[in-house]
Every structure is written in structure tokens, then in C-alpha cells.
N, C-alpha and C positions, 0 to 999 in steps of 0.2 A: 504493500500500500504506500503510495507517495505521501511525502510529508509536506504540510503547508505551514507549519509553525515556524517561529523564529528559531535560529540555531541555539543550542545550549550555550551557557556561559562558562562551563568548565571545558578547558581545552582538551581534556581527556576524552570527551564525547563528541567533539565537533567533527572529526573525520568520519566516524561511524554515521553520524546524522547526515552528512553531506552525501555519503555513498548510497543512502536510502531515498534520497530525493528524486523527484521526477526529472527536474532540470539539474544537470551536473556540469562541471567544467573539466577541462583537461589541463594538466600542469606540464609545462615544457621547461627544461633545465638547460643552463649553459654548459654544464658538465655533469657527469653522474654523481649521485650522492656519495659522500665519503663513506657512509655506512653500507652502501650497496654499489661498489665500483663496477659491478657487472650488470647492474639493473637498467642501464640505458638512460635516456634523457626525456622520456615521455611517460607520464603516469596518469592513469584514469583515477576517478574518485574511489572505485573499489580497491584498486591497487594501493593507493595511499592509506586507506583504512586498514588493509591487511598489513602494511608496513608498520603502522603504529601498534597494532596488536602484537606483531613479532617483537618490536622493541620492548614492549611490556614484559614479554616472556624472557627476553635476554636479561633485562635488568633484575627480574625476580630470580632468575637462575644465578645471577651474580651475587645474590644475598640482599638486594634492596627490598625493604618491606614498608608497609604503611607507616607514615610519620617520619620515616628516615629521610635524610637529605642526600641528594645526588648532585655532585658538582660536574659540570660539563664544560670543557675548554677544548676548542678545535677551530679549524679554519672556517671562515664564514660560508654558510650554505643554508638552504632551506631545511636540511635535515636536522638543524637545531630545533626547529619548531616540532618536528616529528618526535624527537627525543623528549622534549618537554611534555608533549601529549602522552607519550608512552609512560613516563614517570607519573604524571597526574592520574592516569588511568588506574594505577594500583595504589593511589593514595600517598605517594611519596612527594617530597618537595624538591623540584629541580631548581638548581642554581646555575643559570646560564652565563657563561663568560666568553668574551672574545679573547683571542690569543694576543693580549697586549704585549708591546715590545719590552716593557720593563718587567723582567722576570721576578724581581723582588716584589713588585706590586702584585703580580699574579700569585705568587706564593702567599702574600698577605691575604689576598681575597679568598684563596682556598682555605687558609687557616680560619678566617672568619666564618666561612660557610660550615666548617666542621662536618664534612660529609662522611657518610658511611661508605659510599662508592664514588670513585672519581672516574669519569669517562674522558680520556684525553686522546687527542690526535697525535699521530707519529711526529709531525713537524714540531709540535710543542715540546714533546719529549726529547727530540734531537737538540733543540735549542737549550733545554735545561741540562742535558747531559754535557754539552759543550761548555757550559758555564759551571759545571760541577754542582748543580742545584737539584735537589730532589723536590718534585712538585708538591708532595704531600708526605705526611708522616707514615710510619710503618703500620699503623692501625687501619689505614684507609685501603679498601680494596680497589686496585687499579685495573680498569678495563681499557685496552688500547685499540684505537681505530687505525688501521694501516700497519705498516712495518717499519719500526724505527731502524735507523742505520746500524745501531749497535745491538739490535735484538731487543727482546722484552726485558724490562727491568726485573729484578728479583721479586717474586711473588705476584707479578702481574699476569693477567689473562688476556689473550687476544680475543677480540670481538668474534672472530670467525669460530672460535671454540664454543660460543654460546648459541650459535645458529641451530635451529631445530629443537630448542628448549620446550619443555612442557608448558601448557597454557597456564597463565597466571590469573589469579582471581581479580575481578574488577572491584575496587573499593575506593569510591570517590569521596573526597572531603566536602564539607559543607560550603555553601555559597559565600560565607563570610569568614571562612578559615583560610590560612595560607595555601596558595596553589602554585605560585611561581615566584622566583627571584631572578631579576635581571640586574644589570649594573648601569650606573651613570657613565657619561662619556669619560670622565677622569681628566679633564683639561688641566686641572690644578694639582693633581697628585693621584693617590690610589683611588680608583673608582669605588663609589659606595654601592652596597648591595641592597637593592630596593625590593621589598617584599609586598606582593599583592595577593588579594583573594580573587576568586572568580568574579565577584561583583565589581571590585575596583579595577580589575584588569580588562573585563569584557562585558560586564552586565549593566553598568550605569548608563544614563540617558545618552551621552555622546556616542557610545558604541551602537546603541539602537538606531541613532540617526544615520550613522555611516552604513548600516545594513539595510536602509530603506532606499527605495528608488526615488531619487531627486534629480530632476532635469539638470544637466550640465555637471553636477557634482559627483554623482555616483554611477557605477557601471550599469550597462544594459546588456541584454542577451547577446548582442552582436559584437561586443567589445573584445579586443585583445589587450589584456591588462598586464603590463610589465612593471617589475619592481626591482630596484637596485638599492637595497638598504642593508643595515647590519641585522641579520635575522636572529641574532641572540637577544636583541632588545625587544621591549614590549610591543613595539610597532609591528614586529613580525607576527605576533599572535592576533592583533586586531585586524591587520590586513588580511590574514588567512580567513578569519571568521566572516568578515564583511564580504569578501569575494565569494566564499562558499554560499553565503545567503543569496547573493545576487546572481551567481552562476553565469559569468560571462563566457563567451565562446572559448577563450583560452586564458590561462595565467602563465606568465613568463617570468622565470627567476634569473636575475643577473647577479651571481655571487661574486664574480670578479669584474669590477667596474673599470678595469684598464681599457685604454683606447682600442687596442686591437681586438680583444675578446668581446668588448661591448659592441663594436661595429659588426662583428660576425653574427652575434645573436640578434641585433636589431635588424640586420638585413634579412635574416631567415624568418623572423617573426615581427612583422611591422606592427608596432603597437598603435592602438587608438587612444589608450590611456597609459601614461607613464609616470611612475613615482620614483624619485631618487633623492638622496641626501643633497643638501644645498651645495656642498663643495664638490660632489660628484658632477652635478650639473655644470658647475664652474669649470671643471676639468674637461667636460664634454663639449664646451664651447668650441674647442678645436675641431671636434667631429662635426658640429653644426656648420662650421665654416667650410670644411673640406668635403663633407658628405651630407649635405642638407636633406637628401632624399630619405635618409634613415628616420627622420622625424616628420616627414611630410604628412602622414596620416594621423598624427596625434591631435586629438581634439581637446584633451584634458591633461595638463601637466600638474603634478602634485609634488610639493616639497614640505617636509616636516622637520622636526628636531631643532631647527635653528633659523636665524634670519637669512634671507637670500638677497643678493644684490640686484638692483634694477637692471643693470646691463645684461645679466644672465637671463632675466625674465624676457626682456625685449628680444634677445637673440633667438630664443626658442619659439616664442610666439611668431617671430618673423619668418622662420623657416617652415612652420606648419602650413600646409596647403588646405587645411580644414576651413570651412566657411566662417566659423565663429569659434576659434580656439580660446580656451581660458586657462589661467594659471591659478590653481587653488593653493594657498599658502597657509600653513598652520604653525603657530608657535606652541611648543609644549615642553614638558620635562618628564623624565622617567617616573618621578614621584607622583605626578598629578595628571598625566596625559595632557590633553589640550588646554590651552589658556585662551588664545585668540585666533581668529581666522579671517581671511579676506580673499577676495576674488579679483583677478586682474585680467584685462583684455588688452588688445592692441591699442584701443582708444585711450584707456586709462593710462597706459604706459607712455603714450605720446604726450599726453597732458602732463604727466609727472616730470618730463624733462624741463618744463617751464615753471614748475612749482617746487616741490620738495624732492631732493635727490634720494631721500630714504623712504620713499612711498611704500615699499614693500614691508616696512617695519611697522605698519599701522594696520590694526585689525579690530574686530569686535569680539568681546568675550563670548565664548560658545558654551552656553549652559553652565557657566560658572560666574561667581562674583569676584570682582577685582577691585582692590583698593590700593592707592599709592600713599605710602606713609614715610615720615621722617625716619631715616636710619637710626638716629640717636634716641629720639623720644618715643617713636611709634605713633606719633600724632598724624591723623589723616590730613593729607595735603589737598589743597584745591586744584582744580584743573589748570594745566599749564605749568605746574611745578614738578620738578623731578624728584623721585624718591624710590624707595624699594617697592616692588610689586608684591602684594599679598593676595593670595587666591583662596577662595572658599569653594570647595568642590566635593562631589560625592566619589570622585575617583582618586582621592588621596591615598597614598600607600599606607600599609599597616605599620611598617617599621623599617629601619636599616638593620640588616642582619649583622650581628656582632658589634653594632654601634648604636644601641638604643638611646643613649644619652644625647648623641649628636642629632638624632631624629627629634627628640623632645625639644632641643634648643631651637629648632626651626619651626616650631608650632606656637601659635598664640590662640588658645581655644580651638575654634574650628578653622582658623586661618593658617595658611602655609606660606612661609617666607621663601620666595623663589630665588633670592639672591640676584635678581635682575633689577637694573635701574630703568625706570620708565616714567611716563606721564600720561594722564588722561587728556585727550584733546576734545574738540567739538564733537557733539553727537555721541559721546561715550566711548569713542575709540581709544585704543591703547597704543601708545608709541613706545617701542623698545629703544633704549638709549645705549646701554652697555651691560655686561656683567659687572657687579660691584667690584669684583677682584681685578677687573681690567680697566676700571674707570680712570679718566684723565680730567682733572678739573678744567671746566670751561670748554669742553669739546666732547663730541661723541665719536668714539673709534669707529663704530659701524658707519656713521654718516661720512666720515673722512675716507674710509676704505671704499665705500660706494662711489664717492666722487672721483677718487684716483683711478678706480677701475674704469669708470666712464671715460676718463681723459687719456688713459694709457691703453690703447687698443691691443697691444701685444702682451699686456700683463695677464698672467694666468691666476695670480694670487697677489693680494695686497694685505699686509698685516701691520697695524700701527701698535707698537709696544710702548707701554708706559714705563718710565724708569723713576727711581726715587728722587733723583736730583738731575735736572737737565731736561732737554727737549724730548718729546716723543720720537721714537725711532721707527721710520717706515721700512718694512721688509718687503721686497718685491721679487716675485717669480716671473721672469720674462720668457716668452717663447724661445727667443734666440739668446737669452742670458746677456743682453746688452741694453744700455740706457743712454741716450744722448742727453748731455747736460741741458740743452735748450728744450728738449722734450720734457724733462723734469721741471724746468722753470715754468713752462706753460701749465703743467699739471697742477702745481701747488698754488697757482695764483688765486688769491682770495681765501685760502685756507689758513688756519692757525699755524704758527711757526712750527716747523718740523726739523729734526736733525737730518744729516745727509743720509740718503737711502742706502740700504744694504741689499745687494743682489744675491739671491740664494736659489739654486735649482729646485724645482717642484719636489723632486724625490728626496731632497735633503731636509724638508720641513717636517718636524715631528708631528704626527697626527694620532688621533684617537681612532677607535673602531668605527666611529660614525664620521670619520674624516674631518672632524674639527681640529683646528690648529692647537697644539699644546703650547700655549703662549709662555707659560712659566719655563718650560724646557727650552723653547726657542730663545727666550731672553737670556737664559743662562748659557746656552750654546754660542750665541753671538756676542753677548755683552758681559758675560760673567756675573750677571745680576740674577738673584733668585726671586726677588720680589719687585712688584711695581708700586703704583700709588694707592691701589685699593687695599683694604684691610684683609679681605678674604675670610672674614669671620662668619659670613653667611653661606659659605659653600658647603 
């Protein structure tokens, strides 16, 4: 019998539910799953549901039981969502981690997770072995995906040895109990482990809205929906659930957003709806210039996680051959999901060039309440004044795993301190100014960076770093790694005073799993300074 209800809010049930629907989608991958290297790159709804059930069986055979914690750290791919679903299906708590470059930070995250079982990719173990670091203590059962160069660590078990395990019992946790832990971007240090329940991760009103058919904003049956995000983060779960509810013609996973691999996938599966991290879009501007046909059919561009620069939006709306393409932008955090959202068209972006350069940083709160308060006193500020953004929402996380006191420090009753600086403008819109830790008195880094990107056509990335004493330092990634002095002089005209620019190749800029620039590390790398002007106390 076909299902007509909304999808369940526990990720452990979502794949089974979708497989029993009348309307289903097909998943296309840019490469085979790490957990199923021989499984191909096309999966039906039934095949995905079977894979989740098998994962539950593997984990149960490895010793994972209800209420136990499972740590997962592997290369980015959609099988992170499958593993999370498999663990939730047997009532365990999956803690999903990207293979961050800082091995000490990764070790700290695993220690805070205090898992019974650790599922790790071979590439992560190879890096750890080269550094002489054990990813976890001897009491943790290690399950290895792939083949490490030096073989299995002592006491570890290969995932292949668990295949064909007996069926595990299904034991779901309650809608308001812990279901999933993902982590923050970690731009300022060790990422925080964010714990969510089924309700706060997938069940609150914003998620219901995304699973409904809304013209321009959500998928239709004929869409080809592609996504290039970090699938270990919460967005991977909500994207999966919403697309399973809407059942577009195809879903396309881009796990490797490099230019060559992305071009290959986009040429094979021309998307009509495309979601990517803001800095991935920024890197793809080169593709849009050289191969605009890859994006010609896209009617809906979507970006989340962070602010996106106007030049990037104009570039992609300009190469779309759709009659009325739109750019849907949402500002959110791992702890609270969405904060504000806005919709841009070619017309609004043309108008933006003659008004504010930071137009894409303005949006309306989406089913949440937002206040701007004085960082020192907590007093609510009137419209037009900059302060800390406080958010009241039903999607607020339950806790920081291993850092409960830090979580308590960021709450004020029902309100959550985002650590973002912003202001309320006319008609109740929210304008994002900066992260508090990155702030520079008298200017907005985001606005300055957007302006410089607009004026420097060959710039792939612009980062303005604050320093304790002295002028802000602009860091530029140029396509040809050169900058003419006269070009720079024209670019900074009318901007606040800046130090001399530093040229850095794109690949040398330290980034998080969500492609955000790790400003603290970049500052130390270039200037030998660990801190900027912000206090960082709200991170």
C-alpha cells in the first residue's frame, strides 16, 4: 500500500518509509560509497533501504547496542547519512565527524564522544599512523572502512568481516531523546559536538516547510536535484528527508567538489536544482566561466551554512538559461538550523549593484524569533544598531557532547547566542555583519570581502583578517596568483584602510569540512598572530 503521510522524523525510519512510497526517487553518486566500493553509483529507494538495514546489522555485530555511542570519521560521502540511519535504527547515538586536518582536534572530538564503537576510514587511519597518533583508546572497538596502508591496527575489525551479519532488532529512541550528533565547522578551534533529537533535527516546523511543495522553493517530480555539501553535518539529514518526501526524478550526490570531478558529474546529470556550500560555489565560478552549459538548466540555486557573496550569486544566475532562475539563501548554525532566508533573482541582483554590496546578507527570520542585543549588557538594541544575534527556536540543540557547561553559557532562557554580529533593518530583516570573533571595529569583513570580490574579477577568494594592533590584512587567492598594484589601488578605493595584500594559492588556505576559511589558523600561518580583535567568548 502506498504511503501518503509525511516522512518520519527519526532518520532510522526515513529510508524504509521512502522505499514504500508510490513516488520514489533515484540516487546517483559521483563515486561508489566507501562502505560499498563494488555497489556502483546508482541506487533505487529499495536498494538504499536495504543498505541501511545491512549497516544496522554490521554495527550490532560489532557490539553496538541501544544507548551506546558510535563515532564515525571518514571521507565525505552520502554514506555518512546511511551510517547515521543504521545506528539510529537500533537505538544507538551516532556521532558524525568529518576527517578534519588537525589530528589532535579529531582525537579530542572522539574522546568527547566517548564511543563504544568507532567506524573510521582507511585514509584517516593512515594519517594518524603517520603522525604516531592512535585515534581512540584501547576500550573502543575499531571498525575500519577500506584498507589502511599498514594493515589493520591491533584489535580492529575490517568492515568486510561484518558483511552478512544476522538481523539486528529495531529499537528507536523517542522523538525528544538524543538521535544524532554532528559537529560545528570549527573555524576557531576544535569543533563542538552538537546533539539533536528527532524533533530538533527533523521534526520542527522549518523541516515540515522544506518537505512541502512550494513554487520556486522546493523540488517537483521532474527535478534533478544535486547537492555538494558536507554530508556528516545536519544538513545532510534534512536534505535527505525533504527530497524523499518530494521525490524528484533524481538526486545527485557530489562528494568531491573539485573542479574536474564536479564538471564530470554535472555534465552527466544536468541539475535543475543545485545546492552547494557558499565557498564551493565561489570555487565553481571558474567552471561557470569556462563551462557555463553545466549550469544552464538550473532553475533553483541553494546555499546554506554561511553568507554568500553577491558576485557569486550574479555569476550563476547569469549562466542559467532557465526563464526565471532564483537563488535561495539561508543562514543557519548546526545548533539551531535556520535563522534567516531570502530569495534573489537576476533583477534583485542588478539592483543590488547600485545599492548595498552585501545584499545577500539580508534575510527574514524563518519561523524563529531574532533579537539583537548589546554584547556586554544583553540589552535589546533598536533597529539599525549592531549587536549579537539571539535566536529563539524550536530547533535548538539539546547539548554539546562533552561540553555541557559551554552549551549553558550560550543560552539565556529560551534564547540562543549565535555568536554572530548583526542588525535589524527595515521590515524586520536581519543583516549579518560578522562573526564576533572576526569583528573589526568600524567595518564589516563580509561587506569588505564582497566589495573586493566584485572589483577583482580574477580573485577566487578574499579574506580580511583582523589583527590586535594594526590595519586589517587582506588575503587574496588569485586565479593566476598575481596582482597588479594599480588593480589593487582601484579595488580599495572608498574602503576603510587596509594593510598590503597577501597572495596565497587557493589550496594553501586552511578550511573546515564545510569549506569555511579557518581564519585563526590562516592568521597564525601568515602573520604569527593567534588572535584578532574579537573576544571569541561567544563561540
